C-alpha positions as CSV (number, residue, x, y, z in Angstrom):
1,M,99.6,-43.0,94.1
2,N,101.4,-46.4,93.7
3,I,100.9,-48.4,90.5
4,Y,101.4,-52.1,90.2
5,V,101.2,-54.2,86.9
6,Q,100.7,-57.9,86.5
7,S,101.7,-59.5,83.2
8,R,104.0,-62.1,81.8
9,G,106.7,-62.8,79.2
10,D,106.7,-65.1,76.2
11,A,109.1,-67.7,77.7
12,P,107.8,-70.7,79.7
13,D,109.6,-69.5,82.8
14,D,108.3,-66.0,82.5
15,D,104.9,-66.7,84.1
16,Y,102.4,-64.1,85.4
17,C,103.8,-61.9,88.2
18,W,103.5,-58.4,89.6
19,Q,105.9,-55.5,89.2
20,P,107.4,-53.9,91.1
21,E,105.9,-56.3,93.7
22,V,102.6,-57.9,94.8
23,P,100.4,-55.1,96.2
24,Y,100.3,-55.6,100.0
25,T,96.5,-54.8,100.1
26,L,95.8,-57.6,97.6
27,K,97.5,-60.1,99.8
28,K,96.2,-58.9,103.2
29,H,92.6,-58.6,102.2
30,R,92.6,-61.6,99.8
31,I,91.1,-59.5,97.0
32,N,91.6,-62.2,94.3
33,E,89.1,-64.4,96.1
34,L,86.4,-62.0,95.1
35,I,86.9,-62.2,91.3
36,Q,87.3,-64.7,88.5
37,S,90.9,-64.2,87.6
38,E,90.5,-65.1,83.9
39,S,87.5,-62.7,83.4
40,P,87.8,-58.9,83.0
41,S,87.1,-57.6,86.5
42,V,87.0,-54.3,88.4
43,I,87.4,-53.9,92.1
44,L,87.3,-50.6,93.9
45,A,87.9,-50.8,97.7
46,R,88.9,-48.9,100.8
47,F,91.2,-50.5,103.4
48,D,93.4,-49.1,106.1
49,G,93.1,-45.5,105.0
50,N,93.9,-46.3,101.4
51,L,91.9,-46.6,98.2
52,L,92.5,-49.5,95.8
53,L,91.4,-49.9,92.2
54,L,92.1,-53.2,90.5
55,V,91.4,-53.8,86.8
56,T,92.1,-57.2,85.4
57,G,91.8,-59.2,82.2
58,L,93.0,-56.5,79.8
59,E,94.2,-58.4,76.7
60,S,97.4,-57.4,74.9
61,S,97.1,-56.5,71.3
62,E,100.2,-58.3,70.1
63,R,102.0,-60.0,72.9
64,K,101.4,-63.7,73.3
65,D,103.0,-66.4,75.4
66,F,105.1,-69.4,74.3
67,Q,101.9,-71.3,73.4
68,G,100.4,-68.5,71.3
69,R,97.9,-67.5,74.0
70,T,97.1,-63.8,74.3
71,I,98.7,-62.3,77.4
72,R,96.3,-60.5,79.9
73,N,97.4,-57.5,81.8
74,S,96.2,-56.3,85.2
75,V,96.8,-53.0,86.9
76,A,96.3,-52.0,90.6
77,W,96.3,-48.4,91.8
78,V,96.8,-47.9,95.5
79,G,96.8,-44.4,97.1
80,E,95.9,-42.5,100.2
81,D,92.2,-42.0,100.8
82,T,91.9,-38.4,99.6
83,E,89.3,-36.6,97.5
84,S,91.6,-36.2,94.6
85,N,92.6,-39.9,94.6
86,E,89.0,-41.0,94.8
87,I,88.1,-38.8,91.9
88,K,90.9,-40.3,89.8
89,L,90.1,-43.9,90.7
90,R,86.4,-43.4,90.1
91,A,87.1,-42.0,86.6
92,I,89.4,-44.9,85.7
93,A,86.8,-47.4,87.1
94,A,84.0,-45.8,85.1
95,C,86.2,-46.1,81.9
96,A,86.8,-49.8,82.7
97,L,83.1,-50.5,83.0
98,R,82.0,-48.8,79.8
99,D,82.6,-51.0,76.8
100,E,83.3,-48.1,74.5
101,L,85.9,-46.6,76.8
102,R,87.4,-49.8,78.1
103,E,89.1,-50.4,74.8
104,N,90.9,-47.1,75.0
105,L,92.0,-47.9,78.6
106,R,93.2,-51.3,77.5
107,A,95.2,-49.9,74.7
108,E,96.9,-47.2,76.9
109,I,97.9,-49.8,79.4
110,D,99.1,-52.3,76.8
111,H,101.4,-49.7,75.2
112,A,103.1,-49.2,78.5
113,I,104.1,-52.9,78.7
114,T,106.7,-54.6,76.5
115,F,108.7,-57.8,76.4
116,G,112.0,-57.8,78.2
117,G,113.6,-57.4,81.6
118,D,114.2,-60.0,84.3
119,C,110.5,-61.0,84.5
120,G,110.0,-61.3,80.8
121,F,108.1,-57.9,80.6
122,Q,108.9,-54.4,81.5
123,V,106.6,-51.5,82.4
124,N,106.8,-47.7,81.6
125,F,105.2,-46.7,84.9
126,D,105.5,-43.0,84.0
127,S,103.0,-43.4,81.2
128,L,100.5,-45.0,83.6
129,T,100.7,-42.1,86.1
130,H,98.2,-40.0,84.2
131,L,96.1,-41.7,81.6
132,A,94.5,-39.7,78.7
133,I,91.3,-41.6,79.2
134,E,90.9,-39.9,82.6
135,E,90.2,-36.6,80.8
136,V,87.1,-38.1,79.1
137,I,85.2,-38.6,82.3
138,N,83.5,-35.8,84.2
139,V,83.4,-36.7,87.9
140,Y,81.0,-35.0,90.4
141,N,80.7,-35.4,94.1
142,F,77.0,-35.9,94.9
143,P,76.3,-37.8,98.1
144,A,76.7,-41.6,98.0
145,N,73.7,-43.8,97.8
146,L,74.4,-46.1,100.7
147,D,71.9,-48.9,99.8
148,K,73.8,-52.0,98.9
149,K,72.9,-53.7,95.6
150,L,73.9,-56.7,93.5
151,G,73.1,-57.5,89.8
152,K,73.9,-59.6,86.9
153,N,77.0,-58.6,85.0
154,S,75.5,-57.1,81.8
155,K,76.3,-54.1,79.7
156,Q,73.2,-52.2,81.0
157,Q,74.2,-52.8,84.6
158,R,77.8,-51.8,84.0
159,D,76.8,-48.6,82.3
160,E,74.5,-47.7,85.2
161,L,77.3,-48.4,87.7
162,A,79.7,-46.3,85.7
163,Y,77.3,-43.4,85.7
164,E,76.9,-43.7,89.5
165,L,80.7,-43.6,89.9
166,E,80.8,-40.5,87.8
167,Q,78.1,-38.7,89.8
168,H,78.4,-39.9,93.4
169,I,81.2,-40.2,96.0
170,L,81.9,-43.6,97.5
171,P,80.5,-44.8,100.8
172,S,82.9,-44.2,103.7
173,E,83.1,-47.8,105.0
174,N,86.2,-49.9,104.8
175,A,85.3,-52.8,102.4
176,P,85.5,-54.0,98.9
177,L,83.0,-51.4,97.8
178,L,82.6,-52.3,94.1
179,V,83.2,-55.8,92.6
180,V,82.5,-56.5,88.9
181,T,83.5,-60.0,87.7
182,G,82.5,-63.1,85.8
183,I,81.8,-66.4,87.6
184,K,81.5,-65.6,91.3
185,S,78.7,-66.6,93.6
186,E,76.2,-64.2,95.0
187,S,77.0,-65.5,98.5
188,T,80.6,-64.6,98.2
189,L,79.7,-61.0,97.4
190,I,77.2,-60.8,100.2
191,Q,79.7,-62.2,102.7
192,A,82.3,-59.6,101.7
193,G,79.8,-56.8,102.3
194,V,80.1,-55.5,98.7
195,W,78.3,-52.1,98.2
196,R,77.9,-52.6,94.4
197,G,78.4,-56.1,92.9
198,L,78.0,-57.5,89.4
199,S,78.5,-61.2,88.6
200,S,77.3,-63.5,85.9
201,L,76.0,-65.8,88.7
202,V,73.7,-63.2,90.2
203,Q,70.1,-64.1,89.2
204,A,68.4,-60.7,88.7
205,G,66.8,-58.8,85.9
206,G,68.1,-55.5,87.3
207,W,69.5,-54.5,90.7
208,K,68.4,-56.2,93.9
209,D,69.2,-55.8,97.6
210,P,69.9,-59.3,99.0
211,Y,70.9,-57.8,102.3
212,K,67.4,-56.3,102.8
213,K,65.8,-59.4,101.4
214,S,67.6,-61.5,104.1
215,Y,66.3,-59.2,106.8
216,T,62.8,-59.3,105.4
217,S,63.0,-63.1,105.2
218,A,64.0,-63.3,108.8
219,Q,61.1,-61.0,109.8
220,T,58.7,-63.1,107.8
221,T,60.0,-66.3,109.5
222,T,59.7,-64.6,113.0
223,N,56.1,-63.4,112.3
224,S,55.2,-66.9,110.9
225,Y,56.6,-68.5,114.0
226,Q,54.7,-66.1,116.3
227,K,51.5,-66.7,114.4
228,N,52.0,-70.5,114.6
229,Q,52.6,-70.1,118.4
230,K,49.3,-68.2,118.8
231,N,47.4,-70.9,116.8
232,N,49.0,-73.6,118.9
233,N,48.0,-71.9,122.1
234,L,44.4,-71.5,120.9
235,V,44.3,-75.2,120.0
236,L,45.6,-76.1,123.4
237,L,43.0,-73.9,125.1
238,I,40.2,-75.5,123.1
239,L,41.5,-79.0,123.9
240,L,41.7,-78.1,127.6
241,L,38.1,-76.8,127.7
242,V,36.9,-79.9,125.9
243,G,38.8,-82.0,128.3
244,I,37.2,-80.3,131.3
245,A,33.7,-80.6,129.8
246,I,34.3,-84.3,129.2
247,A,35.5,-84.8,132.7
248,I,32.4,-83.1,134.2
249,L,30.1,-85.2,132.0
250,L,31.9,-88.3,133.2
251,L,31.6,-87.3,136.8
252,L,27.8,-86.7,136.4
253,L,27.4,-90.1,134.7
254,I,29.3,-91.8,137.4
255,A,27.2,-90.1,140.2
256,E,24.0,-91.1,138.5
257,A,25.1,-94.7,138.1
258,N,26.0,-94.8,141.8
259,L,22.5,-93.6,142.8
260,Q,20.8,-96.1,140.6
261,S,22.9,-99.0,142.0
262,Q,21.9,-98.3,145.7
263,P,19.3,-100.9,147.1
264,E,15.7,-99.6,147.6
265,L,14.9,-99.0,151.4
266,K,11.8,-101.0,152.6
267,P,9.9,-100.3,155.9
268,T,10.8,-102.6,158.7
269,S,8.2,-104.4,161.0
270,Q,9.0,-102.1,163.9
271,Y,8.5,-99.0,161.7
272,I,5.1,-100.4,160.5
273,S,4.0,-101.2,164.1
274,Y,5.0,-97.6,165.1
275,R,2.9,-96.1,162.4
276,L,-0.1,-98.2,163.2
277,N,0.0,-97.3,167.0
278,K,0.4,-93.6,166.1
279,S,-2.6,-93.8,163.8
280,A,-4.7,-95.5,166.5
281,I,-3.8,-92.9,169.1
282,L,-4.8,-90.1,166.8
283,S,-8.2,-91.8,166.1
284,M,-9.0,-92.1,169.8
285,N,-8.3,-88.4,170.3
286,Y,-10.8,-87.6,167.7
């Protein structure tokens, strides 16, 4: 398990930096874009066959910078994706999420960091290899709940998430599985495919599944479109039938008008003479 620490010294030139180096996973997968850097945040992820736990915003008890501002510490644990490493990182993450245990975690990490060295601070990495706080958490390996959920960053939601980490294994996908932070948009968490996400910008009373909601919304839109299409087709059929009826009525009216406009046929003189002669012949026969 590799451990990386970000902090700073008290001098103006001793700005925030990582020791012994910037974790490659943070750079490659742009993890910092998923959190509000100034806010206490927790990220638990799986990438490239490795597990990553990042805990940020752990304030130092005594160390301050040249302007008297409290220095914040961040720690990243990166290790091979094994059962033992997952148990370890789930335990630390659960501690970071519980307010009553986060203070103990913060204190342990803060004691391992002191002023001095080339970067303005130095780290006792040996003391961070095995934290006493890890012994407080009992971790089990029940199957993971694969449903993805987001919620508002509140104590209740953090406690529920900590309990889930203590009880259940992580999903097997490669992604930033867990993200807990301050001001970060819901769309950012959705786009990253976060399994469990808490942010102060998520509008929810409890947990919600925005991924399923998007699918349902799409289905609703499709069904609405199909219903509108059926209604439109029915309207077109009615209009067509009405048009045919009107056309037939017009043809009948035109035909009747043509009959009425034809001149009346009157008997000619030849026809009258023919009828009179025929009548006379018939009378003689009788």
